[in-house]
C-alpha positions in Angstrom: 0.0 0.0 0.0 2.9 2.3 0.7 4.0 2.3 -3.0 0.5 3.2 -4.2 0.4 6.3 -2.1 3.8 7.4 -3.4 2.8 7.1 -7.1 0.3 9.8 -6.4 2.9 12.5 -6.0 2.3 15.5 -8.3 3.8 18.7 -9.3 3.5 21.3 -6.6 2.6 18.8 -3.9 3.9 19.7 -0.5 5.9 16.8 0.8 7.9 15.8 3.9 11.2 13.9 4.0 10.8 10.4 5.4 14.5 10.0 6.1 17.6 11.9 7.0 19.8 13.1 4.1 22.9 14.4 5.9 24.9 14.8 2.7 22.3 17.2 1.5 22.0 18.9 4.9 18.3 17.8 5.1 16.6 16.0 8.0 13.6 13.7 8.2 10.4 15.7 8.5 11.6 18.8 6.6 8.9 20.2 4.2 9.4 21.0 0.6 7.5 21.4 -2.6 7.7 19.2 -5.7 8.8 21.5 -8.7 9.5 18.9 -11.3 9.2 15.2 -12.1 12.7 14.1 -13.3 11.8 10.5 -14.1 9.0 8.0 -13.1 9.1 8.1 -9.3 11.9 10.7 -9.1 11.1 14.3 -8.2 13.0 17.6 -7.8 12.0 19.1 -4.4 12.6 22.7 -3.4 13.0 23.4 0.3 12.3 27.0 1.4 12.4 28.9 4.7 9.4 30.9 6.1 10.5 34.0 4.1 10.3 31.9 0.8 14.1 31.8 0.3 15.2 28.5 -1.2 17.9 26.8 1.1 18.0 23.3 -0.8 17.0 21.6 -3.9 17.1 17.8 -4.1 16.3 15.0 -6.5 14.4 12.5 -4.5 12.7 9.1 -5.0 9.0 8.8 -4.2 9.8 6.5 -1.3 11.8 9.3 0.4 8.7 11.5 0.5 5.4 11.7 2.1 2.6 14.0 0.6 1.2 16.3 3.2 -2.7 17.0 3.2 -4.3 20.1 4.5 -7.9 19.0 4.2 -9.8 16.0 5.5 -9.3 12.8 3.5 -12.4 11.6 1.6 -13.9 8.3 2.4 -12.6 5.4 0.3 
């Protein structure tokens, strides 16, 4: 079921990291925005501060991301 949820990542989705990426200076839970799909299941994610300044860009696999939702989920 985890893979099915990750295939639903779309351009401009707000996502959170599901793992630490110390080489990129990013930690699990940091929030970013999907700005491009580089390949099937691989996305360019932009990480910005509260002022809108980008502090990191990373190419990430779908399994490294979790889509965040700001509205109640519909019933399945």
